[in-house]
N, C-alpha and C positions, 0 to 999 in steps of 0.2 A: 275211720279216718286214715289209718296207715294204708289200707287198701286203695283208698281214693288217691292218696299221694303217689302210691306206686303206679296206678293207672295213668296219672298225669305225667309222671316222669317217663313212662314208657311211650306215651303219645308224643311228648316233646322230642325224645330220641328218634322216633320214627320220622317226625317232621324234619329233624336235622339231617338224617340220612337221605331222605328223599330229595330234599332241597340241594344237598351236596351232589347227589347223583345227577340231578337235573342240570345243575351248572356245569358239571363235567361233560354231560352230553352236549350242551350248547357249545362248549369250547371245542370238543372233538368234531362236531358237525361243521362248525365254522372253519376249522383247519382243513377238513376234507374238501370243502368247496373253494376255499381261498387258495389252496395249493393244488388244485385239480389240473394244472397245466393249461389253463385257458389262455389263448393267444389274444393279447390286448388289442391288436390291430383288427381282429375279426369281431371282437366283442368289447368295444371301448367302454361300455357301461358296467362292465364286470369289475367293479371296485370292491371295497370292503362292505358296502351296503347290502348288496344282494346276498352274499353268503351269511351276513349277519341276521337278516330277518328269516332266512331259510333255517338257520340253526335253531332259533327259538321255536319255530313251528315244528320241526322234526323232534326236538326234545319233548315238547308238549305231547305230541302224538305217542311217543314211546311210553310216557307216564300213563296216558289214557289206555293204551294197549295193556299194560300191566294190571291196571285196576279192573279191566274188563275180563281178563282171563282167570283171575284168582277165584271168582265165584264158581264158574263151571268146572274149573280144574279141581277145586276142593270137593265138588260134588262127585267127580269121577274118581279122584284119588285122594284118600284121606291124608296123605303126606302133606298136602297143601293147606289143610285146615288151619294150622297155626299161623299161616300168613294172611288169613282173612282180615284181621284188624288193619292191615296195611292199606286196604282199599280206600279208606277215608282219607289218609294223608296223600296217597297217590292222586285221588280225585281233586283234592284242594290244590295241590301243586301243579296239576295239569292246567287248572284255571289260571294260576299265577303265571306260568310260562306261556300260555296262550295269550294272556294280557301283554306279556313282554313282546310277543310277535306282533300283536295289534299295534302297540306303541311304536315298534320299529317301522311298521308300514306307515303309520300316521306321520312320524317325525322324519323319516328318511326317504320315503317314497312319495307320499302326498305333500310333504313339506308343510304340514299344518293347514292345508287348503281342503275344505270339506268337499268341494266339487272335484278336486283332483283325486280324492280318495275313491271316487266312483268313476274315474276315467274322464272327467271333464277338464277342459282347458279354456282359459279366457282368451278370446281373440280380440285384440284392440280395435282392429278395423271394423269388426261387427258390433263391438260394444256388448258382447254377450258370450256366454259359455257354449261350447260345442262338445259333443261326445267324441273326444279324440281317441280314447283307448277303451272301447267297450269291454274287452276281455278283462281289464283291470276292474272295471265296474262290476262285472258278474262275480268275480272272485271275492271282492270286498263286500258285496251285497250278501253273499252267503255267510261271510264272517259276521256281519251285523245281525243276521237272523239267529246265528248260533250263540252270540254273545250274551243275551239276556238269560238263555237257558244255562249257560256255563256259570253265570253269576248266581243264579238261583241254586244251582247245584252246590256251589261253594258255601253260600250263606246258610244252607240247611244241613251242612255236614257236621253238625254238633249235637251232643246229647240233648241240649235244650230244645232243638228243633224236633227231635224224635218224640220227646215228651209232649210237646205242644201239639203236634200234628197227629200223634198216634202212630204206632209201629206199622200198621197196614197201609195207611195213607202215605207215610214217609217212604216206605219201600216202593209203593206204586209210583210215587213222584220221581224217585231217584232212578228207578228202572226205566221209566219213560224218558227222562232227561238224558241219561247217559247213552241210551241206544239211539235216540234221535240225533244227538250231537255226533255220535259215531258215524251214522250214515251220511250226515251233512258233510263231515270232514272227509269221508271216503270219496264222495262224489266230487267235492272241491279238489281233493288231491289228484284224482284221476284227470279232471279237467286241466289242472295246473301242470302236472308232470307230463302229461301226454298230449292232449288235444290242442292246448293253447301254445305249445312250444315245439311244433313241428314245422319243417320247411313247407311253404305253400306258395302257389303262384300269386302274383306275377313275379315277385322278386326272388323266391326260393331261398329266403334268408335262413341260414343254419344257426342253430342254438347249441350251447354246450350240453353235453350229456348230463342227465340227472340220475346219478347212480342209485338213489334211494327209491326209484320207481318200483322195482320188483320186490324189494324188501318191504315197502309200504303195502303193496298188494298182498304179499304173503302174510304179513301180520294181520291184515283185515280178514283174510280167509281163515287164519287160525282162530281168531275170535269167534267167527260164525260157526266154524266146525265144532269147537268146544261147546258153544251154547246149544247147538243141535244135538250133540251127543249127550250132554247133561239133561236136556229135555227128554230124550228117548229113554234114558236110564230112569228118570223120575217117573215116567208113565209106566214103565214095566214094573218097577218096584211097587208102585201104588196098586196096580192091578194084582200083583202077587199077594200083597198084604190083605187084599179084600177077597182073596180066593178066586179071582177071575182068571180065565184061561189065557195064556199067551201063545196061541197057536200061530201057524203060518199066516193066516189072513190078518190077525191082529198085529203081528210083527211087521208085515208088509205095509199096513196102514200107518203105523207110527213112523216107520222108516221113510215112507213117502212124504209125510208131513215134515219130517226133519230135512229131507232133501229139498223140498220146496222152500223151506226156511233159508237154506244155503244158496238157493238158485240165483237170487238177484246179484249178490256180490260175485258169485262164480261166473255169471254171464258177463258182468262188467270186466272182470279179469281176463276172461277168454277173448273178448273183443279187443282189449288193449294188446294182449299177447299176439293175436292174429295180425293186427295191422302193424304192430311194431316190427314183426318179423318179415312181413311182405311189402307193405307200402314203402316204408322207410328204406330198407336195405336193397330192395329190388329196383325202385323207381327213382328215388331222390339221388342215389349214387349215379344213375345214368344221366340225370339232368344237369347236376352241378356238384362238384366236389370242392371243398375249400382248398384253395391253392396255398402252397407253402409260402409263408410270409417272410419276406426279406427283412434284413435289418433296416430300421428306419429311425429317424431323429424324433424324439418326443417333443423337443422345443426348437423352434427355428423361426427365422424371418426371411422372406424372399419376395421378390417382385417379378411377376410374369408380364413380359412386355408384348402387347398385341399391336396390331397396326394402328389402331385408333385409341387404345386405352392401356393403362397399366393396372394390373391386379396385384395389390399388396396382400400378402398372407402372413399372419402371425399365428403361431401355435405354441402352446405351452402345456407340458405335462399330459400328453395325449393318453398315456397308459393309466393314469391314476385320477387326477382332478383336472380335466381338460378345460382350458380357456382357448378361445379361437376368435380371430377377427379377419374379416375380408373387406377390403376397401377398394373400390374401383374409381380410378381417376381418369378424366378426359381433359387433355391439355393442362394437366397439373391441378385441376379442381375436382374434389370428391363429388361423385354423383350417387354413390351407393355405399352403405355400410351394413355389415352383418357381424354381430358380436354375440358370442355365446359365453356365458359366465356360469361355470359349473357350481360355484358356491351358492348361487341363487336358483339354479336349474331354469334359467331364463334366457331366451333368445331375443335379442334386440335387432331391429332393422331400421334403416333410414333410406329414403328415396327422395329425389327431387319432386316437389309438388308443382302446381300450376304456376306459382310465382317464383320458381327456380330455387326456393328454399328447401332445405332438407326437412322432411317430415318423418318423425320417429314413431315407432310402434314397438310393442313387445308381446311375447307369448310366454306364459309362465308354465311351470311343471313340464319342462322339456328334457327328456333323457338324452344323453350324448348320442346314442345310436339313431335317434330320430332325425338328426341333422347330418348323418352319414360322415361322421368324423373318421370312420375307417378308411374311406376313400382318400382323405387328406393324408393319413398315415402311410397308406400303400402307394401314394402318388408322390406329391411334393416331399413327404417325409423321407422317402427312399432317395429322391434326388439330392436332398440335403446331405445325406450320408455319403452317397456315391461321388458327388462332384465337389462338395465343400464350398467354402466362401469364395466368391468371385463371379465373373461373367461367364455364362455357359450357353451353348446351343445344344439343347437336349432333344434327342429323337423322341417323338410322341405322335401316335396316330398317323404314321406315314409322312410326317413332316418334322421340322426342327423348331422347337420352342425356345425363344430367347428369354433367359432367366438370369436375374441377378440375385445371388444368395448372399445376404448380408451377415447372418449369424447362424451358428449351429450349436445347439446344446448350451447356449448362453442365456442367462436370466433376462427376461423381458420386463421392462418397467410397467408398473401397475396401471399407469395412466393410458397405456395403449388400449386396455380393455375397458376404459372408463366410458360412461355414457352421460349425457346431460341430466341434470337433477330433475328436470321437469318432464322426463319421458313418462 
């Protein structure tokens, strides 16, 4: 009984240490992305949400990495043997922090919309969902595939499961689950960190750098290299115990098998390194470089006077939680509304119908960058700072635009961004 109590206490302390370490990682990863010097005018959607769900994912991967290297490391170097019991707690808390990442995606990215989780968006005019962001769908589909495996890994990480399944079956199950999850996450990470966030035609949109990319790839290679080395050592020792010869042909065969084991991840890493050094640095920089962003107003109200119409622009908190409204008036009567409400991630629109009445519609799960709020910041937002309140004729596109700036950096009433209840 005392030994059982001692084991329980040791396990509890390991859980406490791993959980605390994981939470510290989440905090540090969040700070690293939240304070990475991202220019809000270029990436207006880069608020607290994106660093938040990245932080949970990165912390979970670090815990998975540690759980994976302890086994082969202890096989290679006896100094790691005392740390083998930590694998169970690291695996369990990997699943917990991965669940935190999944919840952050569900609650802050998909906004509780199942279709939005897989890149779908409801279009009122069509009365149906369309696949608006297939990249998001691919990433989250991989997460859904890995989720049941991670849950099974967690619920069988107890002594009772080992006793019920038998040690051989339990070991096979956990080896299969952990390695399958590892490869899914490596592929998902490479797609996310590199392929899905590179500038591409026609708009050549640039994204913030993801500093974790090469650290992520390096950690993956370390896992595979350690596993391959431990495999080779096990084969050689087994042959030696049986009195079998380990000559040059035998050594070459085992090393060749280990090399092929490493090859998939090595090839993925090589492809990423090759294109990251050549395609991005040599070509994207020639096509388009981000221009230095001038100081701009985050909140303002102005009217752009055209020959036949007046365009009213309201913008609020462009850097953090943007709300935006554009209203077009002809002869003092509104003919068009466009309202974006960050709190709902919804874009509302209204146009005159056949009976001259305004017909409203809405599109849900819209990120700020999808409606080009950066052009509002770097255009009218700069005018608001440069010219201030009053009547102005502002040079623009080879001509002068008549603009009335009503307010700069002053609070805007909530009803400006209100929409009819029956939309």
